PQR file with spaces between the fields and no chain letter, atoms N, CA, C, O and H, PARSE charges and radii, in Angstrom:
ATOM       1  N    ARG     1       0.822   -1.190    0.000 -0.4000 1.5000
ATOM       2  CA   ARG     1       0.000    0.000    0.000 -0.0000 2.0000
ATOM       3  C    ARG     1       0.864    1.250    0.000  0.5500 1.7000
ATOM       4  O    ARG     1       0.487    2.266   -0.584 -0.5500 1.4000
ATOM       5  N    ARG     2       1.977    1.186    0.627 -0.4000 1.5000
ATOM       6  CA   ARG     2       2.813    2.369    0.756 -0.0000 2.0000
ATOM       7  C    ARG     2       3.345    2.873   -0.578  0.5500 1.7000
ATOM       8  O    ARG     2       3.516    4.079   -0.756 -0.5500 1.4000
ATOM       9  H    ARG     2       2.283    0.361    1.101  0.4000 1.0000
ATOM      10  N    GLY     3       3.610    1.970   -1.519 -0.4000 1.5000
ATOM      11  CA   GLY     3       4.189    2.372   -2.789 -0.0000 2.0000
ATOM      12  C    GLY     3       3.174    2.613   -3.900  0.5500 1.7000
ATOM      13  O    GLY     3       3.553    3.000   -5.006 -0.5500 1.4000
ATOM      14  H    GLY     3       3.471    0.990   -1.375  0.4000 1.0000
ATOM      15  N    ASN     4       1.900    2.393   -3.624 -0.4000 1.5000
ATOM      16  CA   ASN     4       0.875    2.517   -4.661 -0.0000 2.0000
ATOM      17  C    ASN     4       0.148    3.859   -4.508  0.5500 1.7000
ATOM      18  O    ASN     4      -0.720    4.007   -3.648 -0.5500 1.4000
ATOM      19  H    ASN     4       1.592    2.079   -2.726  0.4000 1.0000
ATOM      20  N    ASP     5       0.505    4.820   -5.338 -0.4000 1.5000
ATOM      21  CA   ASP     5      -0.061    6.167   -5.211 -0.0000 2.0000
ATOM      22  C    ASP     5      -1.547    6.224   -5.547  0.5500 1.7000
ATOM      23  O    ASP     5      -2.255    7.087   -5.027 -0.5500 1.4000
ATOM      24  H    ASP     5       1.210    4.700   -6.037  0.4000 1.0000
ATOM      25  N    GLU     6      -2.038    5.328   -6.403 -0.4000 1.5000
ATOM      26  CA   GLU     6      -3.458    5.334   -6.751 -0.0000 2.0000
ATOM      27  C    GLU     6      -4.317    4.942   -5.552  0.5500 1.7000
ATOM      28  O    GLU     6      -5.372    5.531   -5.316 -0.5500 1.4000
ATOM      29  H    GLU     6      -1.463    4.628   -6.826  0.4000 1.0000
ATOM      30  N    ILE     7      -3.861    3.952   -4.802 -0.4000 1.5000
ATOM      31  CA   ILE     7      -4.594    3.516   -3.611 -0.0000 2.0000
ATOM      32  C    ILE     7      -4.589    4.614   -2.555  0.5500 1.7000
ATOM      33  O    ILE     7      -5.602    4.844   -1.895 -0.5500 1.4000
ATOM      34  H    ILE     7      -3.004    3.474   -4.994  0.4000 1.0000
ATOM      35  N    MET     8      -3.469    5.283   -2.393 -0.4000 1.5000
ATOM      36  CA   MET     8      -3.371    6.352   -1.398 -0.0000 2.0000
ATOM      37  C    MET     8      -4.284    7.528   -1.765  0.5500 1.7000
ATOM      38  O    MET     8      -4.907    8.119   -0.883 -0.5500 1.4000
ATOM      39  H    MET     8      -2.646    5.096   -2.929  0.4000 1.0000
ATOM      40  N    ALA     9      -4.371    7.869   -3.043 -0.4000 1.5000
ATOM      41  CA   ALA     9      -5.253    8.957   -3.471 -0.0000 2.0000
ATOM      42  C    ALA     9      -6.714    8.585   -3.241  0.5500 1.7000
ATOM      43  O    ALA     9      -7.510    9.427   -2.826 -0.5500 1.4000
ATOM      44  H    ALA     9      -3.866    7.388   -3.760  0.4000 1.0000
ATOM      45  N    ARG    10      -7.068    7.338   -3.505 -0.4000 1.5000
ATOM      46  CA   ARG    10      -8.436    6.885   -3.281 -0.0000 2.0000
ATOM      47  C    ARG    10      -8.796    6.957   -1.801  0.5500 1.7000
ATOM      48  O    ARG    10      -9.909    7.334   -1.436 -0.5500 1.4000
ATOM      49  H    ARG    10      -6.421    6.654   -3.842  0.4000 1.0000
ATOM      50  N    GLY    11      -7.834    6.589   -0.956 -0.4000 1.5000
ATOM      51  CA   GLY    11      -8.050    6.658    0.485 -0.0000 2.0000
ATOM      52  C    GLY    11      -8.241    8.083    0.970  0.5500 1.7000
ATOM      53  O    GLY    11      -8.990    8.324    1.916 -0.5500 1.4000
ATOM      54  H    GLY    11      -6.929    6.282   -1.252  0.4000 1.0000
ATOM      55  N    THR    12      -7.574    9.020    0.334 -0.4000 1.5000
ATOM      56  CA   THR    12      -7.725   10.426    0.712 -0.0000 2.0000
ATOM      57  C    THR    12      -9.145   10.900    0.459  0.5500 1.7000
ATOM      58  O    THR    12      -9.726   11.570    1.313 -0.5500 1.4000
ATOM      59  H    THR    12      -6.965    8.825   -0.434  0.4000 1.0000
ATOM      60  N    PHE    13      -9.716   10.574   -0.685 -0.4000 1.5000
ATOM      61  CA   PHE    13     -11.077   11.007   -0.993 -0.0000 2.0000
ATOM      62  C    PHE    13     -12.122   10.266   -0.168  0.5500 1.7000
ATOM      63  O    PHE    13     -13.245   10.749   -0.027 -0.5500 1.4000
ATOM      64  H    PHE    13      -9.244   10.030   -1.379  0.4000 1.0000
ATOM      65  N    ALA    14     -11.776    9.108    0.379 -0.4000 1.5000
ATOM      66  CA   ALA    14     -12.713    8.341    1.187 -0.0000 2.0000
ATOM      67  C    ALA    14     -12.675    8.750    2.659  0.5500 1.7000
ATOM      68  O    ALA    14     -13.518    8.308    3.441 -0.5500 1.4000
ATOM      69  H    ALA    14     -10.864    8.716    0.265  0.4000 1.0000
ATOM      70  N    ASN    15     -11.713    9.585    3.048 -0.4000 1.5000
ATOM      71  CA   ASN    15     -11.565    9.986    4.437 -0.0000 2.0000
ATOM      72  C    ASN    15     -12.667   10.973    4.811  0.5500 1.7000
ATOM      73  O    ASN    15     -12.773   12.049    4.222 -0.5500 1.4000
ATOM      74  H    ASN    15     -11.028    9.944    2.413  0.4000 1.0000
ATOM      75  N    VAL    16     -13.492   10.597    5.799 -0.4000 1.5000
ATOM      76  CA   VAL    16     -14.616   11.448    6.192 -0.0000 2.0000
ATOM      77  C    VAL    16     -14.188   12.595    7.101  0.5500 1.7000
ATOM      78  O    VAL    16     -14.975   13.512    7.339 -0.5500 1.4000
ATOM      79  H    VAL    16     -13.406    9.723    6.277  0.4000 1.0000
ATOM      80  N    ARG    17     -12.974   12.563    7.607 -0.4000 1.5000
ATOM      81  CA   ARG    17     -12.508   13.626    8.499 -0.0000 2.0000
ATOM      82  C    ARG    17     -11.924   14.827    7.765  0.5500 1.7000
ATOM      83  O    ARG    17     -11.655   15.855    8.387 -0.5500 1.4000
ATOM      84  H    ARG    17     -12.335   11.818    7.414  0.4000 1.0000
ATOM      85  N    LEU    18     -11.724   14.717    6.464 -0.4000 1.5000
ATOM      86  CA   LEU    18     -11.192   15.847    5.713 -0.0000 2.0000
ATOM      87  C    LEU    18     -12.260   16.920    5.552  0.5500 1.7000
ATOM      88  O    LEU    18     -13.412   16.620    5.239 -0.5500 1.4000
ATOM      89  H    LEU    18     -11.942   13.882    5.958  0.4000 1.0000
ATOM      90  N    VAL    19     -11.874   18.152    5.765 -0.4000 1.5000
ATOM      91  CA   VAL    19     -12.801   19.277    5.643 -0.0000 2.0000
ATOM      92  C    VAL    19     -12.461   20.031    4.366  0.5500 1.7000
ATOM      93  O    VAL    19     -11.308   20.397    4.142 -0.5500 1.4000
ATOM      94  H    VAL    19     -10.938   18.395    6.019  0.4000 1.0000
ATOM      95  N    ASN    20     -13.465   20.259    3.535 -0.4000 1.5000
ATOM      96  CA   ASN    20     -13.276   20.935    2.262 -0.0000 2.0000
ATOM      97  C    ASN    20     -13.414   22.440    2.462  0.5500 1.7000
ATOM      98  O    ASN    20     -14.511   22.937    2.716 -0.5500 1.4000
ATOM      99  H    ASN    20     -14.402   19.961    3.717  0.4000 1.0000
ATOM     100  N    LYS    21     -12.315   23.159    2.348 -0.4000 1.5000
ATOM     101  CA   LYS    21     -12.339   24.606    2.566 -0.0000 2.0000
ATOM     102  C    LYS    21     -12.976   25.356    1.401  0.5500 1.7000
ATOM     103  O    LYS    21     -13.365   26.512    1.566 -0.5500 1.4000
ATOM     104  H    LYS    21     -11.424   22.756    2.141  0.4000 1.0000
ATOM     105  N    LEU    22     -13.095   24.740    0.236 -0.4000 1.5000
ATOM     106  CA   LEU    22     -13.792   25.379   -0.879 -0.0000 2.0000
ATOM     107  C    LEU    22     -15.295   25.452   -0.630  0.5500 1.7000
ATOM     108  O    LEU    22     -15.990   26.301   -1.189 -0.5500 1.4000
ATOM     109  H    LEU    22     -12.779   23.801    0.101  0.4000 1.0000
ATOM     110  N    LEU    23     -15.788   24.544    0.223 -0.4000 1.5000
ATOM     111  CA   LEU    23     -17.224   24.497    0.517 -0.0000 2.0000
ATOM     112  C    LEU    23     -17.521   25.010    1.920  0.5500 1.7000
ATOM     113  O    LEU    23     -18.478   24.569    2.556 -0.5500 1.4000
ATOM     114  H    LEU    23     -15.224   23.854    0.677  0.4000 1.0000
ATOM     115  N    ASN    24     -16.703   25.941    2.400 -0.4000 1.5000
ATOM     116  CA   ASN    24     -16.896   26.558    3.725 -0.0000 2.0000
ATOM     117  C    ASN    24     -16.950   25.536    4.856  0.5500 1.7000
ATOM     118  O    ASN    24     -17.799   25.624    5.743 -0.5500 1.4000
ATOM     119  H    ASN    24     -15.926   26.300    1.883  0.4000 1.0000
ATOM     120  N    GLY    25     -16.036   24.564    4.816 -0.4000 1.5000
ATOM     121  CA   GLY    25     -15.915   23.602    5.900 -0.0000 2.0000
ATOM     122  C    GLY    25     -16.873   22.437    5.847  0.5500 1.7000
ATOM     123  O    GLY    25     -16.937   21.660    6.800 -0.5500 1.4000
ATOM     124  H    GLY    25     -15.347   24.492    4.095  0.4000 1.0000
ATOM     125  N    GLU    26     -17.609   22.286    4.784 -0.4000 1.5000
ATOM     126  CA   GLU    26     -18.540   21.168    4.654 -0.0000 2.0000
ATOM     127  C    GLU    26     -17.760   19.864    4.556  0.5500 1.7000
ATOM     128  O    GLU    26     -16.760   19.782    3.842 -0.5500 1.4000
ATOM     129  H    GLU    26     -17.557   22.917    4.010  0.4000 1.0000
ATOM     130  N    VAL    27     -18.220   18.848    5.276 -0.4000 1.5000
ATOM     131  CA   VAL    27     -17.568   17.540    5.235 -0.0000 2.0000
ATOM     132  C    VAL    27     -18.354   16.671    4.261  0.5500 1.7000
ATOM     133  O    VAL    27     -19.410   16.140    4.605 -0.5500 1.4000
ATOM     134  H    VAL    27     -19.032   18.915    5.856  0.4000 1.0000
ATOM     135  N    ALA    28     -17.843   16.531    3.062 -0.4000 1.5000
ATOM     136  CA   ALA    28     -18.518   15.755    2.023 -0.0000 2.0000
ATOM     137  C    ALA    28     -17.529   15.468    0.903  0.5500 1.7000
ATOM     138  O    ALA    28     -16.567   16.215    0.722 -0.5500 1.4000
ATOM     139  H    ALA    28     -16.985   16.962    2.782  0.4000 1.0000
ATOM     140  N    PRO    29     -17.753   14.392    0.148 -0.5600 1.5000
ATOM     141  CA   PRO    29     -16.867   14.112   -0.994  0.2800 2.0000
ATOM     142  C    PRO    29     -17.232   14.990   -2.189  0.5500 1.7000
ATOM     143  O    PRO    29     -17.462   14.488   -3.289 -0.5500 1.4000
ATOM     144  N    MET    30     -17.284   16.293   -1.967 -0.4000 1.5000
ATOM     145  CA   MET    30     -17.703   17.222   -3.008 -0.0000 2.0000
ATOM     146  C    MET    30     -16.645   18.294   -3.207  0.5500 1.7000
ATOM     147  O    MET    30     -15.763   18.483   -2.370 -0.5500 1.4000
ATOM     148  H    MET    30     -17.098   16.701   -1.073  0.4000 1.0000
ATOM     149  N    THR    31     -16.749   18.989   -4.331 -0.4000 1.5000
ATOM     150  CA   THR    31     -15.837   20.073   -4.650 -0.0000 2.0000
ATOM     151  C    THR    31     -16.596   21.137   -5.429  0.5500 1.7000
ATOM     152  O    THR    31     -17.781   20.981   -5.723 -0.5500 1.4000
ATOM     153  H    THR    31     -17.466   18.834   -5.011  0.4000 1.0000
ATOM     154  N    VAL    32     -15.913   22.202   -5.753 -0.4000 1.5000
ATOM     155  CA   VAL    32     -16.515   23.285   -6.524 -0.0000 2.0000
ATOM     156  C    VAL    32     -15.903   23.279   -7.914  0.5500 1.7000
ATOM     157  O    VAL    32     -14.681   23.286   -8.065 -0.5500 1.4000
ATOM     158  H    VAL    32     -14.950   22.329   -5.514  0.4000 1.0000
ATOM     159  N    HIS    33     -16.765   23.267   -8.934 -0.4000 1.5000
ATOM     160  CA   HIS    33     -16.289   23.382  -10.312 -0.0000 2.0000
ATOM     161  C    HIS    33     -15.987   24.855  -10.522  0.5500 1.7000
ATOM     162  O    HIS    33     -16.895   25.686  -10.538 -0.5500 1.4000
ATOM     163  H    HIS    33     -17.758   23.262   -8.811  0.4000 1.0000
ATOM     164  N    ILE    34     -14.708   25.179  -10.683 -0.4000 1.5000
ATOM     165  CA   ILE    34     -14.250   26.568  -10.653 -0.0000 2.0000
ATOM     166  C    ILE    34     -14.882   27.468  -11.721  0.5500 1.7000
ATOM     167  O    ILE    34     -15.316   28.564  -11.368 -0.5500 1.4000
ATOM     168  H    ILE    34     -13.970   24.504  -10.670  0.4000 1.0000
ATOM     169  N    PRO    35     -14.965   27.086  -12.998 -0.5600 1.5000
ATOM     170  CA   PRO    35     -15.556   28.034  -13.953  0.2800 2.0000
ATOM     171  C    PRO    35     -17.025   28.363  -13.675  0.5500 1.7000
ATOM     172  O    PRO    35     -17.453   29.499  -13.880 -0.5500 1.4000
ATOM     173  N    THR    36     -17.801   27.377  -13.208 -0.4000 1.5000
ATOM     174  CA   THR    36     -19.232   27.611  -13.012 -0.0000 2.0000
ATOM     175  C    THR    36     -19.605   27.897  -11.562  0.5500 1.7000
ATOM     176  O    THR    36     -20.647   28.498  -11.303 -0.5500 1.4000
ATOM     177  H    THR    36     -17.454   26.454  -13.041  0.4000 1.0000
ATOM     178  N    GLY    37     -18.770   27.475  -10.613 -0.4000 1.5000
ATOM     179  CA   GLY    37     -19.085   27.635   -9.199 -0.0000 2.0000
ATOM     180  C    GLY    37     -20.072   26.606   -8.687  0.5500 1.7000
ATOM     181  O    GLY    37     -20.553   26.706   -7.558 -0.5500 1.4000
ATOM     182  H    GLY    37     -17.923   26.986  -10.824  0.4000 1.0000
ATOM     183  N    GLU    38     -20.375   25.617   -9.512 -0.4000 1.5000
ATOM     184  CA   GLU    38     -21.339   24.581   -9.156 -0.0000 2.0000
ATOM     185  C    GLU    38     -20.716   23.595   -8.171  0.5500 1.7000
ATOM     186  O    GLU    38     -19.541   23.249   -8.297 -0.5500 1.4000
ATOM     187  H    GLU    38     -19.984   25.536  -10.429  0.4000 1.0000
ATOM     188  N    LYS    39     -21.500   23.142   -7.188 -0.4000 1.5000
ATOM     189  CA   LYS    39     -21.043   22.159   -6.215 -0.0000 2.0000
ATOM     190  C    LYS    39     -21.294   20.764   -6.787  0.5500 1.7000
ATOM     191  O    LYS    39     -22.436   20.401   -7.067 -0.5500 1.4000
ATOM     192  H    LYS    39     -22.454   23.424   -7.086  0.4000 1.0000
ATOM     193  N    LEU    40     -20.221   19.982   -6.959 -0.4000 1.5000
ATOM     194  CA   LEU    40     -20.315   18.654   -7.571 -0.0000 2.0000
ATOM     195  C    LEU    40     -19.565   17.630   -6.742  0.5500 1.7000
ATOM     196  O    LEU    40     -18.681   17.975   -5.958 -0.5500 1.4000
ATOM     197  H    LEU    40     -19.293   20.278   -6.731  0.4000 1.0000
ATOM     198  N    TYR    41     -19.929   16.361   -6.921 -0.4000 1.5000
ATOM     199  CA   TYR    41     -19.111   15.291   -6.368 -0.0000 2.0000
ATOM     200  C    TYR    41     -17.771   15.290   -7.093  0.5500 1.7000
ATOM     201  O    TYR    41     -17.691   15.686   -8.256 -0.5500 1.4000
ATOM     202  H    TYR    41     -20.648   16.081   -7.558  0.4000 1.0000
ATOM     203  N    VAL    42     -16.720   14.848   -6.410 -0.4000 1.5000
ATOM     204  CA   VAL    42     -15.371   14.881   -6.976 -0.0000 2.0000
ATOM     205  C    VAL    42     -15.326   14.111   -8.291  0.5500 1.7000
ATOM     206  O    VAL    42     -14.729   14.584   -9.258 -0.5500 1.4000
ATOM     207  H    VAL    42     -16.785   14.526   -5.465  0.4000 1.0000
ATOM     208  N    PHE    43     -15.944   12.938   -8.346 -0.4000 1.5000
ATOM     209  CA   PHE    43     -15.937   12.138   -9.568 -0.0000 2.0000
ATOM     210  C    PHE    43     -16.622   12.880  -10.710  0.5500 1.7000
ATOM     211  O    PHE    43     -16.108   12.912  -11.828 -0.5500 1.4000
ATOM     212  H    PHE    43     -16.429   12.554   -7.560  0.4000 1.0000
ATOM     213  N    ASP    44     -17.773   13.471  -10.434 -0.4000 1.5000
ATOM     214  CA   ASP    44     -18.508   14.199  -11.475 -0.0000 2.0000
ATOM     215  C    ASP    44     -17.721   15.408  -11.967  0.5500 1.7000
ATOM     216  O    ASP    44     -17.731   15.713  -13.160 -0.5500 1.4000
ATOM     217  H    ASP    44     -18.190   13.444   -9.526  0.4000 1.0000
ATOM     218  N    ALA    45     -17.041   16.096  -11.059 -0.4000 1.5000
ATOM     219  CA   ALA    45     -16.226   17.247  -11.454 -0.0000 2.0000
ATOM     220  C    ALA    45     -15.064   16.805  -12.332  0.5500 1.7000
ATOM     221  O    ALA    45     -14.673   17.524  -13.251 -0.5500 1.4000
ATOM     222  H    ALA    45     -17.032   15.849  -10.090  0.4000 1.0000
ATOM     223  N    ALA    46     -14.511   15.631  -12.058 -0.4000 1.5000
ATOM     224  CA   ALA    46     -13.409   15.120  -12.871 -0.0000 2.0000
ATOM     225  C    ALA    46     -13.878   14.736  -14.272  0.5500 1.7000
ATOM     226  O    ALA    46     -13.087   14.757  -15.214 -0.5500 1.4000
ATOM     227  H    ALA    46     -14.829   15.047  -11.311  0.4000 1.0000
ATOM     228  N    MET    47     -15.150   14.388  -14.418 -0.4000 1.5000
ATOM     229  CA   MET    47     -15.683   13.975  -15.708 -0.0000 2.0000
ATOM     230  C    MET    47     -16.154   15.147  -16.567  0.5500 1.7000
ATOM     231  O    MET    47     -16.416   14.969  -17.756 -0.5500 1.4000
ATOM     232  H    MET    47     -15.793   14.371  -13.652  0.4000 1.0000
ATOM     233  N    VAL    48     -16.265   16.332  -15.990 -0.4000 1.5000
ATOM     234  CA   VAL    48     -16.735   17.509  -16.731 -0.0000 2.0000
ATOM     235  C    VAL    48     -15.662   17.939  -17.722  0.5500 1.7000
ATOM     236  O    VAL    48     -14.495   18.098  -17.363 -0.5500 1.4000
ATOM     237  H    VAL    48     -16.052   16.477  -15.024  0.4000 1.0000
ATOM     238  N    ILE    49     -16.074   18.126  -18.972 -0.4000 1.5000
ATOM     239  CA   ILE    49     -15.163   18.618  -20.008 -0.0000 2.0000
ATOM     240  C    ILE    49     -15.445   20.102  -20.172  0.5500 1.7000
ATOM     241  O    ILE    49     -16.599   20.517  -20.274 -0.5500 1.4000
ATOM     242  H    ILE    49     -17.022   17.997  -19.263  0.4000 1.0000
ATOM     243  N    PHE    50     -14.405   20.883  -20.195 -0.4000 1.5000
ATOM     244  CA   PHE    50     -14.565   22.348  -20.248 -0.0000 2.0000
ATOM     245  C    PHE    50     -15.322   22.733  -21.453  0.5500 1.7000
ATOM     246  O    PHE    50     -15.561   23.919  -21.678 -0.5500 1.4000
ATOM     247  H    PHE    50     -13.467   20.546  -20.111  0.4000 1.0000
């Protein structure tokens, strides 16, 4: 696990204790799509094509 960066990144997004400062401290697997300001799940934001 220590040498696999993909597993470590997945674990980071699954951590419920992380606080998202883009969403004013909301604890959720969500982010802000910067051009639109829309609140999206991290996966959905990654799938958005500009």
